[in-house]
mmCIF file of the N, C-alpha and C atoms, coordinates in Angstrom:
data_MODEL
# 
_entry.id   MODEL 
# 
loop_
_atom_site.group_PDB 
_atom_site.id 
_atom_site.type_symbol 
_atom_site.label_atom_id 
_atom_site.label_alt_id 
_atom_site.label_comp_id 
_atom_site.label_asym_id 
_atom_site.label_entity_id 
_atom_site.label_seq_id 
_atom_site.pdbx_PDB_ins_code 
_atom_site.Cartn_x 
_atom_site.Cartn_y 
_atom_site.Cartn_z 
_atom_site.occupancy 
_atom_site.B_iso_or_equiv 
_atom_site.pdbx_formal_charge 
_atom_site.auth_seq_id 
_atom_site.auth_comp_id 
_atom_site.auth_asym_id 
_atom_site.auth_atom_id 
_atom_site.pdbx_PDB_model_num 
ATOM 1   N N  . GLY A 1 1  ? 116.695 70.619  60.747  1.00 0.00 ? 1  GLY A N  1 
ATOM 2   C CA . GLY A 1 1  ? 116.647 71.747  61.484  1.00 0.00 ? 1  GLY A CA 1 
ATOM 3   C C  . GLY A 1 1  ? 117.332 71.904  62.847  1.00 0.00 ? 1  GLY A C  1 
ATOM 4   N N  . GLU A 1 2  ? 116.896 73.006  63.161  1.00 0.00 ? 2  GLU A N  1 
ATOM 5   C CA . GLU A 1 2  ? 117.432 73.231  64.489  1.00 0.00 ? 2  GLU A CA 1 
ATOM 6   C C  . GLU A 1 2  ? 116.208 72.968  65.451  1.00 0.00 ? 2  GLU A C  1 
ATOM 7   N N  . GLU A 1 3  ? 116.634 72.906  66.629  1.00 0.00 ? 3  GLU A N  1 
ATOM 8   C CA . GLU A 1 3  ? 115.646 72.591  68.119  1.00 0.00 ? 3  GLU A CA 1 
ATOM 9   C C  . GLU A 1 3  ? 115.564 73.552  68.644  1.00 0.00 ? 3  GLU A C  1 
ATOM 10  N N  . PHE A 1 4  ? 114.380 74.044  69.126  1.00 0.00 ? 4  PHE A N  1 
ATOM 11  C CA . PHE A 1 4  ? 114.253 75.169  70.016  1.00 0.00 ? 4  PHE A CA 1 
ATOM 12  C C  . PHE A 1 4  ? 113.312 74.724  71.483  1.00 0.00 ? 4  PHE A C  1 
ATOM 13  N N  . GLU A 1 5  ? 113.917 75.225  72.174  1.00 0.00 ? 5  GLU A N  1 
ATOM 14  C CA . GLU A 1 5  ? 112.837 75.030  73.601  1.00 0.00 ? 5  GLU A CA 1 
ATOM 15  C C  . GLU A 1 5  ? 111.893 76.006  74.013  1.00 0.00 ? 5  GLU A C  1 
ATOM 16  N N  . ALA A 1 6  ? 110.698 75.509  73.940  1.00 0.00 ? 6  ALA A N  1 
ATOM 17  C CA . ALA A 1 6  ? 109.830 76.566  74.386  1.00 0.00 ? 6  ALA A CA 1 
ATOM 18  C C  . ALA A 1 6  ? 110.066 77.141  76.188  1.00 0.00 ? 6  ALA A C  1 
ATOM 19  N N  . PRO A 1 7  ? 109.896 78.446  76.323  1.00 0.00 ? 7  PRO A N  1 
ATOM 20  C CA . PRO A 1 7  ? 110.157 78.587  77.989  1.00 0.00 ? 7  PRO A CA 1 
ATOM 21  C C  . PRO A 1 7  ? 109.223 78.185  78.892  1.00 0.00 ? 7  PRO A C  1 
ATOM 22  N N  . ALA A 1 8  ? 109.735 77.749  79.547  1.00 0.00 ? 8  ALA A N  1 
ATOM 23  C CA . ALA A 1 8  ? 108.729 77.113  81.014  1.00 0.00 ? 8  ALA A CA 1 
ATOM 24  C C  . ALA A 1 8  ? 107.516 77.872  81.314  1.00 0.00 ? 8  ALA A C  1 
ATOM 25  N N  . PRO A 1 9  ? 106.564 77.300  81.470  1.00 0.00 ? 9  PRO A N  1 
ATOM 26  C CA . PRO A 1 9  ? 105.397 78.321  81.991  1.00 0.00 ? 9  PRO A CA 1 
ATOM 27  C C  . PRO A 1 9  ? 105.775 79.059  83.517  1.00 0.00 ? 9  PRO A C  1 
ATOM 28  N N  . ALA A 1 10 ? 105.384 80.201  83.434  1.00 0.00 ? 10 ALA A N  1 
ATOM 29  C CA . ALA A 1 10 ? 105.064 80.860  84.648  1.00 0.00 ? 10 ALA A CA 1 
ATOM 30  C C  . ALA A 1 10 ? 104.738 80.183  86.100  1.00 0.00 ? 10 ALA A C  1 
ATOM 31  N N  . ALA A 1 11 ? 105.356 79.984  86.923  1.00 0.00 ? 11 ALA A N  1 
ATOM 32  C CA . ALA A 1 11 ? 104.972 79.127  88.117  1.00 0.00 ? 11 ALA A CA 1 
ATOM 33  C C  . ALA A 1 11 ? 104.011 79.948  88.807  1.00 0.00 ? 11 ALA A C  1 
ATOM 34  N N  . ALA A 1 12 ? 103.890 81.087  88.922  1.00 0.00 ? 12 ALA A N  1 
ATOM 35  C CA . ALA A 1 12 ? 102.563 82.067  89.709  1.00 0.00 ? 12 ALA A CA 1 
ATOM 36  C C  . ALA A 1 12 ? 101.811 82.334  88.843  1.00 0.00 ? 12 ALA A C  1 
ATOM 37  N N  . ALA A 1 13 ? 100.532 81.978  89.254  1.00 0.00 ? 13 ALA A N  1 
ATOM 38  C CA . ALA A 1 13 ? 99.514  82.416  88.833  1.00 0.00 ? 13 ALA A CA 1 
ATOM 39  C C  . ALA A 1 13 ? 98.879  83.534  88.759  1.00 0.00 ? 13 ALA A C  1 
ATOM 40  N N  . PRO A 1 14 ? 98.583  84.214  87.852  1.00 0.00 ? 14 PRO A N  1 
ATOM 41  C CA . PRO A 1 14 ? 98.048  85.573  88.002  1.00 0.00 ? 14 PRO A CA 1 
ATOM 42  C C  . PRO A 1 14 ? 97.201  85.906  88.776  1.00 0.00 ? 14 PRO A C  1 
ATOM 43  N N  . ALA A 1 15 ? 97.538  87.086  89.590  1.00 0.00 ? 15 ALA A N  1 
ATOM 44  C CA . ALA A 1 15 ? 96.157  87.407  90.492  1.00 0.00 ? 15 ALA A CA 1 
ATOM 45  C C  . ALA A 1 15 ? 95.007  87.749  90.134  1.00 0.00 ? 15 ALA A C  1 
ATOM 46  N N  . VAL A 1 16 ? 94.200  87.261  90.999  1.00 0.00 ? 16 VAL A N  1 
ATOM 47  C CA . VAL A 1 16 ? 92.862  87.213  90.494  1.00 0.00 ? 16 VAL A CA 1 
ATOM 48  C C  . VAL A 1 16 ? 91.832  88.250  91.527  1.00 0.00 ? 16 VAL A C  1 
ATOM 49  N N  . VAL A 1 17 ? 91.365  89.452  90.411  1.00 0.00 ? 17 VAL A N  1 
ATOM 50  C CA . VAL A 1 17 ? 91.066  90.657  90.896  1.00 0.00 ? 17 VAL A CA 1 
ATOM 51  C C  . VAL A 1 17 ? 89.258  90.035  91.410  1.00 0.00 ? 17 VAL A C  1 
ATOM 52  N N  . ASP A 1 18 ? 89.051  90.610  92.945  1.00 0.00 ? 18 ASP A N  1 
ATOM 53  C CA . ASP A 1 18 ? 87.951  90.205  93.009  1.00 0.00 ? 18 ASP A CA 1 
ATOM 54  C C  . ASP A 1 18 ? 86.865  91.699  92.498  1.00 0.00 ? 18 ASP A C  1 
ATOM 55  N N  . LEU A 1 19 ? 86.031  91.712  91.628  1.00 0.00 ? 19 LEU A N  1 
ATOM 56  C CA . LEU A 1 19 ? 85.377  92.379  91.020  1.00 0.00 ? 19 LEU A CA 1 
ATOM 57  C C  . LEU A 1 19 ? 84.275  93.315  91.888  1.00 0.00 ? 19 LEU A C  1 
ATOM 58  N N  . MET A 1 20 ? 83.851  92.469  92.840  1.00 0.00 ? 20 MET A N  1 
ATOM 59  C CA . MET A 1 20 ? 82.645  92.902  93.647  1.00 0.00 ? 20 MET A CA 1 
ATOM 60  C C  . MET A 1 20 ? 83.509  93.744  94.654  1.00 0.00 ? 20 MET A C  1 
ATOM 61  N N  . ALA A 1 21 ? 84.760  93.127  95.351  1.00 0.00 ? 21 ALA A N  1 
ATOM 62  C CA . ALA A 1 21 ? 85.370  94.091  96.327  1.00 0.00 ? 21 ALA A CA 1 
ATOM 63  C C  . ALA A 1 21 ? 85.728  95.686  95.542  1.00 0.00 ? 21 ALA A C  1 
ATOM 64  N N  . ALA A 1 22 ? 86.278  95.524  94.234  1.00 0.00 ? 22 ALA A N  1 
ATOM 65  C CA . ALA A 1 22 ? 86.707  96.822  93.564  1.00 0.00 ? 22 ALA A CA 1 
ATOM 66  C C  . ALA A 1 22 ? 85.759  97.814  93.123  1.00 0.00 ? 22 ALA A C  1 
ATOM 67  N N  . LEU A 1 23 ? 84.400  96.978  92.834  1.00 0.00 ? 23 LEU A N  1 
ATOM 68  C CA . LEU A 1 23 ? 83.431  97.942  92.754  1.00 0.00 ? 23 LEU A CA 1 
ATOM 69  C C  . LEU A 1 23 ? 82.654  98.578  93.831  1.00 0.00 ? 23 LEU A C  1 
ATOM 70  N N  . GLU A 1 24 ? 82.659  97.621  95.283  1.00 0.00 ? 24 GLU A N  1 
ATOM 71  C CA . GLU A 1 24 ? 82.335  98.636  96.387  1.00 0.00 ? 24 GLU A CA 1 
ATOM 72  C C  . GLU A 1 24 ? 83.518  99.425  96.811  1.00 0.00 ? 24 GLU A C  1 
ATOM 73  N N  . ALA A 1 25 ? 84.633  99.357  96.452  1.00 0.00 ? 25 ALA A N  1 
ATOM 74  C CA . ALA A 1 25 ? 85.372  100.113 96.703  1.00 0.00 ? 25 ALA A CA 1 
ATOM 75  C C  . ALA A 1 25 ? 85.430  101.747 95.873  1.00 0.00 ? 25 ALA A C  1 
ATOM 76  N N  . SER A 1 26 ? 85.138  101.442 94.852  1.00 0.00 ? 26 SER A N  1 
ATOM 77  C CA . SER A 1 26 ? 85.031  102.450 93.747  1.00 0.00 ? 26 SER A CA 1 
ATOM 78  C C  . SER A 1 26 ? 83.641  103.075 93.981  1.00 0.00 ? 26 SER A C  1 
ATOM 79  N N  . VAL A 1 27 ? 82.531  102.822 94.490  1.00 0.00 ? 27 VAL A N  1 
ATOM 80  C CA . VAL A 1 27 ? 81.587  103.652 95.029  1.00 0.00 ? 27 VAL A CA 1 
ATOM 81  C C  . VAL A 1 27 ? 81.399  104.211 96.173  1.00 0.00 ? 27 VAL A C  1 
ATOM 82  N N  . LYS A 1 28 ? 82.092  103.623 96.944  1.00 0.00 ? 28 LYS A N  1 
ATOM 83  C CA . LYS A 1 28 ? 82.402  104.124 98.497  1.00 0.00 ? 28 LYS A CA 1 
ATOM 84  C C  . LYS A 1 28 ? 83.257  105.528 98.148  1.00 0.00 ? 28 LYS A C  1 
ATOM 85  N N  . ALA A 1 29 ? 84.392  105.440 97.468  1.00 0.00 ? 29 ALA A N  1 
ATOM 86  C CA . ALA A 1 29 ? 85.345  106.434 97.292  1.00 0.00 ? 29 ALA A CA 1 
ATOM 87  C C  . ALA A 1 29 ? 84.320  107.522 96.237  1.00 0.00 ? 29 ALA A C  1 
ATOM 88  N N  . ALA A 1 30 ? 83.567  107.396 95.529  1.00 0.00 ? 30 ALA A N  1 
ATOM 89  C CA . ALA A 1 30 ? 82.711  108.391 94.769  1.00 0.00 ? 30 ALA A CA 1 
ATOM 90  C C  . ALA A 1 30 ? 81.629  108.744 95.804  1.00 0.00 ? 30 ALA A C  1 
ATOM 91  N N  . LYS A 1 31 ? 81.409  108.242 96.467  1.00 0.00 ? 31 LYS A N  1 
ATOM 92  C CA . LYS A 1 31 ? 80.359  108.826 97.486  1.00 0.00 ? 31 LYS A CA 1 
ATOM 93  C C  . LYS A 1 31 ? 81.090  109.820 98.318  1.00 0.00 ? 31 LYS A C  1 
ATOM 94  N N  . ALA A 1 32 ? 82.064  109.329 98.723  1.00 0.00 ? 32 ALA A N  1 
ATOM 95  C CA . ALA A 1 32 ? 82.751  110.439 99.659  1.00 0.00 ? 32 ALA A CA 1 
ATOM 96  C C  . ALA A 1 32 ? 83.326  111.420 99.251  1.00 0.00 ? 32 ALA A C  1 
ATOM 97  N N  . ALA A 1 33 ? 83.735  111.532 97.875  1.00 0.00 ? 33 ALA A N  1 
ATOM 98  C CA . ALA A 1 33 ? 83.872  112.360 97.231  1.00 0.00 ? 33 ALA A CA 1 
ATOM 99  C C  . ALA A 1 33 ? 82.993  113.502 96.821  1.00 0.00 ? 33 ALA A C  1 
ATOM 100 N N  . ARG A 1 34 ? 81.711  113.085 96.494  1.00 0.00 ? 34 ARG A N  1 
ATOM 101 C CA . ARG A 1 34 ? 80.412  113.940 96.321  1.00 0.00 ? 34 ARG A CA 1 
ATOM 102 C C  . ARG A 1 34 ? 80.225  114.726 97.744  1.00 0.00 ? 34 ARG A C  1 
ATOM 103 N N  . THR A 1 35 ? 80.238  113.876 98.859  1.00 0.00 ? 35 THR A N  1 
ATOM 104 C CA . THR A 1 35 ? 79.926  114.593 100.123 1.00 0.00 ? 35 THR A CA 1 
ATOM 105 C C  . THR A 1 35 ? 80.849  115.502 100.674 1.00 0.00 ? 35 THR A C  1 
ATOM 106 N N  . ARG A 1 36 ? 82.185  115.699 99.897  1.00 0.00 ? 36 ARG A N  1 
ATOM 107 C CA . ARG A 1 36 ? 83.153  116.433 100.464 1.00 0.00 ? 36 ARG A CA 1 
ATOM 108 C C  . ARG A 1 36 ? 83.122  117.452 99.569  1.00 0.00 ? 36 ARG A C  1 
ATOM 109 N N  . HIS A 1 37 ? 82.415  117.836 98.507  1.00 0.00 ? 37 HIS A N  1 
ATOM 110 C CA . HIS A 1 37 ? 82.313  118.529 97.263  1.00 0.00 ? 37 HIS A CA 1 
ATOM 111 C C  . HIS A 1 37 ? 82.063  120.013 98.015  1.00 0.00 ? 37 HIS A C  1 
ATOM 112 N N  . PRO A 1 38 ? 82.677  121.193 97.722  1.00 0.00 ? 38 PRO A N  1 
ATOM 113 C CA . PRO A 1 38 ? 82.421  122.382 98.295  1.00 0.00 ? 38 PRO A CA 1 
ATOM 114 C C  . PRO A 1 38 ? 81.233  123.105 97.895  1.00 0.00 ? 38 PRO A C  1 
ATOM 115 N N  . SER A 1 39 ? 80.696  122.559 96.761  1.00 0.00 ? 39 SER A N  1 
ATOM 116 C CA . SER A 1 39 ? 79.399  123.091 96.245  1.00 0.00 ? 39 SER A CA 1 
ATOM 117 C C  . SER A 1 39 ? 78.145  122.365 96.871  1.00 0.00 ? 39 SER A C  1 
ATOM 118 N N  . LYS A 1 40 ? 78.364  121.271 97.852  1.00 0.00 ? 40 LYS A N  1 
ATOM 119 C CA . LYS A 1 40 ? 77.255  120.755 98.774  1.00 0.00 ? 40 LYS A CA 1 
ATOM 120 C C  . LYS A 1 40 ? 77.332  121.571 100.098 1.00 0.00 ? 40 LYS A C  1 
ATOM 121 N N  . GLY A 1 41 ? 77.541  122.509 100.298 1.00 0.00 ? 41 GLY A N  1 
ATOM 122 C CA . GLY A 1 41 ? 77.526  123.213 101.728 1.00 0.00 ? 41 GLY A CA 1 
ATOM 123 C C  . GLY A 1 41 ? 76.402  123.808 101.627 1.00 0.00 ? 41 GLY A C  1 
ATOM 124 N N  . PRO A 1 42 ? 75.432  123.967 102.794 1.00 0.00 ? 42 PRO A N  1 
ATOM 125 C CA . PRO A 1 42 ? 74.168  124.704 103.005 1.00 0.00 ? 42 PRO A CA 1 
ATOM 126 C C  . PRO A 1 42 ? 74.176  126.298 102.058 1.00 0.00 ? 42 PRO A C  1 
ATOM 127 N N  . GLU A 1 43 ? 75.328  126.879 102.100 1.00 0.00 ? 43 GLU A N  1 
ATOM 128 C CA . GLU A 1 43 ? 75.147  128.178 101.360 1.00 0.00 ? 43 GLU A CA 1 
ATOM 129 C C  . GLU A 1 43 ? 75.520  127.883 99.584  1.00 0.00 ? 43 GLU A C  1 
ATOM 130 N N  . ALA A 1 44 ? 75.287  126.687 99.313  1.00 0.00 ? 44 ALA A N  1 
ATOM 131 C CA . ALA A 1 44 ? 75.324  126.534 97.744  1.00 0.00 ? 44 ALA A CA 1 
ATOM 132 C C  . ALA A 1 44 ? 73.789  126.125 97.311  1.00 0.00 ? 44 ALA A C  1 
ATOM 133 N N  . LEU A 1 45 ? 73.248  125.923 98.271  1.00 0.00 ? 45 LEU A N  1 
ATOM 134 C CA . LEU A 1 45 ? 71.685  126.014 97.629  1.00 0.00 ? 45 LEU A CA 1 
ATOM 135 C C  . LEU A 1 45 ? 71.068  127.117 97.486  1.00 0.00 ? 45 LEU A C  1 
ATOM 136 N N  . GLU A 1 46 ? 71.511  128.301 97.986  1.00 0.00 ? 46 GLU A N  1 
ATOM 137 C CA . GLU A 1 46 ? 70.943  129.601 97.785  1.00 0.00 ? 46 GLU A CA 1 
ATOM 138 C C  . GLU A 1 46 ? 71.544  130.187 96.593  1.00 0.00 ? 46 GLU A C  1 
ATOM 139 N N  . ASP A 1 47 ? 70.466  130.641 95.917  1.00 0.00 ? 47 ASP A N  1 
ATOM 140 C CA . ASP A 1 47 ? 70.826  131.415 94.519  1.00 0.00 ? 47 ASP A CA 1 
ATOM 141 C C  . ASP A 1 47 ? 71.555  132.702 94.885  1.00 0.00 ? 47 ASP A C  1 
ATOM 142 N N  . PRO A 1 48 ? 72.649  133.350 94.315  1.00 0.00 ? 48 PRO A N  1 
ATOM 143 C CA . PRO A 1 48 ? 73.225  134.675 94.551  1.00 0.00 ? 48 PRO A CA 1 
ATOM 144 C C  . PRO A 1 48 ? 72.024  135.679 93.815  1.00 0.00 ? 48 PRO A C  1 
ATOM 145 N N  . PRO A 1 49 ? 72.062  136.528 94.467  1.00 0.00 ? 49 PRO A N  1 
ATOM 146 C CA . PRO A 1 49 ? 70.567  137.448 94.378  1.00 0.00 ? 49 PRO A CA 1 
ATOM 147 C C  . PRO A 1 49 ? 71.079  138.393 92.702  1.00 0.00 ? 49 PRO A C  1 
ATOM 148 N N  . GLU A 1 50 ? 72.531  138.685 92.657  1.00 0.00 ? 50 GLU A N  1 
ATOM 149 C CA . GLU A 1 50 ? 72.535  139.199 91.518  1.00 0.00 ? 50 GLU A CA 1 
ATOM 150 C C  . GLU A 1 50 ? 72.531  138.585 90.240  1.00 0.00 ? 50 GLU A C  1 
ATOM 151 N N  . ALA A 1 51 ? 72.689  136.908 90.314  1.00 0.00 ? 51 ALA A N  1 
ATOM 152 C CA . ALA A 1 51 ? 72.560  136.275 89.449  1.00 0.00 ? 51 ALA A CA 1 
ATOM 153 C C  . ALA A 1 51 ? 71.236  136.255 88.509  1.00 0.00 ? 51 ALA A C  1 
ATOM 154 N N  . ALA A 1 52 ? 70.455  136.054 89.920  1.00 0.00 ? 52 ALA A N  1 
ATOM 155 C CA . ALA A 1 52 ? 68.634  136.159 89.469  1.00 0.00 ? 52 ALA A CA 1 
ATOM 156 C C  . ALA A 1 52 ? 68.333  137.132 88.784  1.00 0.00 ? 52 ALA A C  1 
ATOM 157 N N  . ALA A 1 53 ? 68.883  138.092 89.338  1.00 0.00 ? 53 ALA A N  1 
ATOM 158 C CA . ALA A 1 53 ? 68.475  139.789 88.746  1.00 0.00 ? 53 ALA A CA 1 
ATOM 159 C C  . ALA A 1 53 ? 68.993  140.230 87.689  1.00 0.00 ? 53 ALA A C  1 
ATOM 160 N N  . ALA A 1 54 ? 70.595  139.508 86.994  1.00 0.00 ? 54 ALA A N  1 
ATOM 161 C CA . ALA A 1 54 ? 71.140  140.043 85.701  1.00 0.00 ? 54 ALA A CA 1 
ATOM 162 C C  . ALA A 1 54 ? 69.979  139.296 84.695  1.00 0.00 ? 54 ALA A C  1 
ATOM 163 N N  . LYS A 1 55 ? 69.530  137.906 84.817  1.00 0.00 ? 55 LYS A N  1 
ATOM 164 C CA . LYS A 1 55 ? 69.240  137.272 84.018  1.00 0.00 ? 55 LYS A CA 1 
ATOM 165 C C  . LYS A 1 55 ? 67.617  137.655 83.845  1.00 0.00 ? 55 LYS A C  1 
ATOM 166 N N  . PRO A 1 56 ? 67.143  138.432 82.636  1.00 0.00 ? 56 PRO A N  1 
ATOM 167 C CA . PRO A 1 56 ? 65.995  138.585 82.605  1.00 0.00 ? 56 PRO A CA 1 
ATOM 168 C C  . PRO A 1 56 ? 64.979  137.087 81.953  1.00 0.00 ? 56 PRO A C  1 
ATOM 169 N N  . LYS A 1 57 ? 63.881  137.183 82.125  1.00 0.00 ? 57 LYS A N  1 
ATOM 170 C CA . LYS A 1 57 ? 63.081  136.180 81.633  1.00 0.00 ? 57 LYS A CA 1 
ATOM 171 C C  . LYS A 1 57 ? 63.028  136.319 80.028  1.00 0.00 ? 57 LYS A C  1 
ATOM 172 N N  . ARG A 1 58 ? 62.962  135.034 79.830  1.00 0.00 ? 58 ARG A N  1 
ATOM 173 C CA . ARG A 1 58 ? 62.767  134.932 77.925  1.00 0.00 ? 58 ARG A CA 1 
ATOM 174 C C  . ARG A 1 58 ? 61.304  135.110 77.801  1.00 0.00 ? 58 ARG A C  1 
ATOM 175 N N  . VAL A 1 59 ? 60.862  136.433 76.659  1.00 0.00 ? 59 VAL A N  1 
ATOM 176 C CA . VAL A 1 59 ? 59.613  136.385 76.359  1.00 0.00 ? 59 VAL A CA 1 
ATOM 177 C C  . VAL A 1 59 ? 59.496  136.004 74.938  1.00 0.00 ? 59 VAL A C  1 
ATOM 178 N N  . ARG A 1 60 ? 58.555  134.951 74.414  1.00 0.00 ? 60 ARG A N  1 
ATOM 179 C CA . ARG A 1 60 ? 58.239  134.596 73.249  1.00 0.00 ? 60 ARG A CA 1 
ATOM 180 C C  . ARG A 1 60 ? 57.311  135.633 72.442  1.00 0.00 ? 60 ARG A C  1 
ATOM 181 N N  . LYS A 1 61 ? 57.718  136.121 71.301  1.00 0.00 ? 61 LYS A N  1 
ATOM 182 C CA . LYS A 1 61 ? 56.690  136.518 70.595  1.00 0.00 ? 61 LYS A CA 1 
ATOM 183 C C  . LYS A 1 61 ? 55.448  135.875 69.944  1.00 0.00 ? 61 LYS A C  1 
ATOM 184 N N  . SER A 1 62 ? 54.765  136.547 70.033  1.00 0.00 ? 62 SER A N  1 
ATOM 185 C CA . SER A 1 62 ? 53.250  135.568 69.565  1.00 0.00 ? 62 SER A CA 1 
ATOM 186 C C  . SER A 1 62 ? 53.038  136.280 68.227  1.00 0.00 ? 62 SER A C  1 
ATOM 187 N N  . ALA A 1 63 ? 52.337  135.311 67.360  1.00 0.00 ? 63 ALA A N  1 
ATOM 188 C CA . ALA A 1 63 ? 51.706  135.802 65.865  1.00 0.00 ? 63 ALA A CA 1 
ATOM 189 C C  . ALA A 1 63 ? 51.063  136.696 65.841  1.00 0.00 ? 63 ALA A C  1 
# 
């Protein structure tokens, strides 16, 4: 039969990812995204009066 040569192993080791650093960066980015969200402003805490008036209370029927 024929002889085959296996390719030489790669000289460079694969890059090892620091999982804790990646997690910390992800959490920091998520917190920053939450604080700059437009609904986080003080005016977002107030309920619009037309929305509260348009929705009647639910009344359950009694037996």
